[in-house]
C-alpha positions, 0 to 999 in steps of 0.5 A, a space after each residue: 276410617 277403614 271401617 267406614 269405607 267397608 260399611 259404605 260398600 256393604 250399604 250400597 250392595 244391600 240397597 238394591 235387594 232391600 229396595 226390591 223387597 220393601 220399595 224404593 220410596 221406603 229405602 230413600 225415606 229411611 236413608 233421609 231419616 238416618 242422615 237427619 238423625 246423624 246430623 242432629 246427633 253430631 250437632 248436639 255435641 258442644 265441641 262440634 258445634 263450637 268448631 271455628 272455621 280456619 282462614 
């Protein structure tokens, strides 16, 4: 958990300089692609797909 929080700060800190170098549109597109890939990877795990809602 702590590693995730640290990398979140690192990612936010790098976003500005990278956007200046390659462009805002490209950075946003790369972020969207990464989020979609992470969601697909998580949903490909049967145990995660099979989680039931409590309540």
